[in-house]
N, C-alpha and C positions, 0 to 999 in steps of 0.2 A: 355587089355588081360592079362597082368600079373597080375594087381589087381583082375581080376575074377578067375585067377589059384590059386591066394593065397587065395581067398575066399572060393573057392572049398575045399581046404586043411585045412581050419580051424575049430574050433570046432563048433557044433550048437548055443551054447550060445554067442559065440562072432558075428555070423551072425546076430543073433536077435538084439543084441545090436548096430550093424553097421546100420542096415536097420531103427531102430527107429531114429538114430543121423540124417541119411539122411533125414527121413519125417520132421524132426524137423527144419531142416535149409531149406527145400524146403517151410514149412509153413512161416516162418520169410522172406524168400526172397519174397514169393508171397504178402505178407501184406506190405513190404515195396515198393515193385513194384507197387501195388495197391494205395498207397498213393500218389508215385511221378507220377503215370497215371492221376490222379485225379487233381493233382495240375498243370501238364503239358497240361490238356485238351485233353487227349487221350482217347476220349469216346468209342472209337471203341475196343479198348482191355478190357473195364472193362467186357464185357460177357464172355471172357476166363478167368477172375479172379474170378467169381462167380462159375465156375465149381469145382468140388473137384481136390483139387491138390495133395493130398497124398491117398492112400489107399492100398489095398492088391496088391499083385504082379500079380495076376490073372485079377484085373480091368484094370491096366495101365502098360504099358511096360515101359523099360528102355528106349527106343527112346523117349517116349512121356514125360517122367520126364525131360530127356534132352532139348526137345524142349521147354517144359514151363520155366526151368530155364533160357534159352537162350532168350526167350520173355520178361521174368521178369527182366533179367540184361539191355536188349534195352531199356525197358521204364523207368527202373531206371536211367539209364545213360542218356536218354533224359530229365528226369524231372530236374536232377542235372545240367545239362549243361544250361538249360532254367533259373534256378536260378542264376548260376553264372553270365550269361550274364545280368540279370536284376540287380543284387546286386554287381557287381563288381565294378561300377562306385561310388557307394554309401558307400559301406562297406570298400573301400580300405584304406582310410585315417583313419577309426576306428580301421581297423586291425591293421595299422602300428602303430597307437599311443598305442595301447593296448600291443603289442609285444615288442616294443622300447620305453617305457615310458621316457620322458626328460624334462626339464626345457625350453628348446628352442622352443618357440612356432612358427609353421610354418602355414602361411594362405594360402588358394587357390587363388593365383593372376591370375587365367586363364581369369576370367571375370572382374575384377576390380583391381585397385591398392591401395596400402596400405602405407599412408605416415609414415614415421617413426618419433618417438617424436623428437623434437627439428631439424626439418627438415631446413635448412639454408633458403631455398627458401620461407618458409612461416613466418620469423620473422618479415619482414617489415609488414606484413598484420597483424600480432599479435600484434605488436606495436602500430600501427595504431589504432585499436580497443580498446585497454586498454588506451590509452592516449584521444581518444575522449570520452570514457566513463568517465573518471575523469574529463574531462573539463565539460561534461554535470552535473554530479553530484556537482561540484563545484558551477556551474552558479545556478543550483536549490537550493543550500544551501544559496548562497549570495542573491537571490531575496526572500526567505523566511524570511531571517533575516531583510532585508529591509522593508519589508511588514509588519513585525511585530514592527520596530521602527516607522516606519511612521504612523500606526495605533494608536500610543501613542501620537502623536503629535496633535495639535487643526487643524482643517479643515479650509477651507479658510473662510467659512461662519462665522465660531466663531471668527476667528481672525479679521474680519470685525466689528463684534460687541463689540470686545474687546476694541477697541478705538472711540471716537466721535470727530470729529472736528466742532467746532462752529465759526461762524463768529459773533464778538462782535461789528463790526462797525453799527450794525442797532439797538443797545440796548441804550435806552437814559438814563440820571440820574435818580434815583428812579424808575425805570421799571424792572419788574421781568420776565424773560422768562422761559418758562419750556421745557426742551427737554427729550427725551427717550433715555436711556443708559444702556444697558445690561437688559431691561426689566423692569428698574424702572425709575420714573420721577426723575428729577435733577432740581433744581432752580438755576438759574443764575441770581444775583441781582447785578445791578450797584449802588451803594450806593452814595448818596449825602454827602458833607463834613460835614454837620450837624450830619447825621446818624453815619458816622466814629467818630465823635467826643464824641457824645454821648455814644456809645458803648466803647470806650476806657476808657472814666470815670467809668464805671460800678465797682463797689466794689467785686473782684472775691471772697471774703471769704463769701458773701452773697448769693451765688448760689448754686442751688441743686448740680449741675455737674461743678465744679470750672473749669474755664477755659478762659484766656485772650483772648481779641479779636485778638491781634496781633499773637497768636499761631493758631488761625483757619483762617486767610487770608494770601495767599502769596503777594496779592497787596490789600491794603486796600479799594480800590475803588471797588473791586469786591468779591462777597461772593458766593461760589458755595457749594451747598448742596444737599444731597439726600432727596427729598421730601416723606420720608416715616417716620410717627410718632413713636416715641421709645415706645410708650405706647402699642398699638395693631397693627400699621401697617396701619393706616389710611394716607390719602394724607392731608395736612393740606392747608389751603387757605392763598395765599400770601397777604401782603400788609394788614393784618387784625389782631385782637387781641388788648389787652390791651398795647401791647409795640410796635404796629406798624411793626410786623415782620410776622409771621407765627401763624394762629390759627387753631387747630384740632376741627371741629365741633362734634366729634364722642364723646369724653369725656371731653372736654373742656381745653385742654392743650394750653399755652400760651407760643411763643416764641419771642424772640425779633430779631433785625435785624441782629445778628451775629449768630442767630440759637441755641441760648442757652435756655433752658426750664427755665421759669420765674414764671409758675403759671399752676396747673393742675396735673394730675396723671402721665404724662412721667416721667420716672426716669432719662433719660439722653438727652443730646443735640442731635441736627440732625447730622447725620453723614457728615464729609467732606470727598469727594472722591479726588483720587489722580489725579491731573490734572496739566497743565504747560500750559505757554504761549509761543506762536510762534512768528515770525517776522510779524510785521503787528499788525493787530487787529485780531489776531487767537489764539483761544485756543483747547488744544487737552484735553479731558477728558478720563483717562484710562491709 
């Protein structure tokens, strides 16, 4: 009533300005209420919002404007309360973090637990995992080194072929036996006393490849030679040739009973392999 009386005594220009401001405020309130009503699901109130909110005083009375304002405020409050109810659980932590920023990070432990770094109850498990991992790494490294070193050593079959044991008891005087050693033929000859004396009396200076008989035989009775001709790699024939030693029929090379080249194109004597005598009548070649 006081405001109405004051309005009656006010100038006409101020009354028009007041009415225009009131209509503007009503328009803003209606737009906000419509938006909140749509978000809150108040479909029943949308028909009222589509009606004209402002107009001339002849078309709507002051009571209608008051009712529209109350309705808009009620709908707006309903929408705001719904938003607060839905978003309060999610926005509370964010709002608190924005209002009071701090370096101390706090986690929501309502549905789970957070273990602090360096928890004493977890140290034993951590040490066990680290120690087990290091043991596994060390074992794998040791295995790799051993496999690499073992791959460089000779295998069992290669070692078996590296040496050959021969029984000499079955070889008679003047007889030559051929055995296979490392894929090559090896001549084992049991020489007679006459052959030993004849080969020892040869003038070494007259030989193409000078070498004394004593330097080629560990035991004068036994002569061990690799049966490969030094010319082109043929296999000579035993107890043959001009010197009753070995003869190569490929190109006519003659060797004596000591395996020394005496005639033909071969440039060197027959090779003497490494061998040794064992206890009894045993010989190991290689």
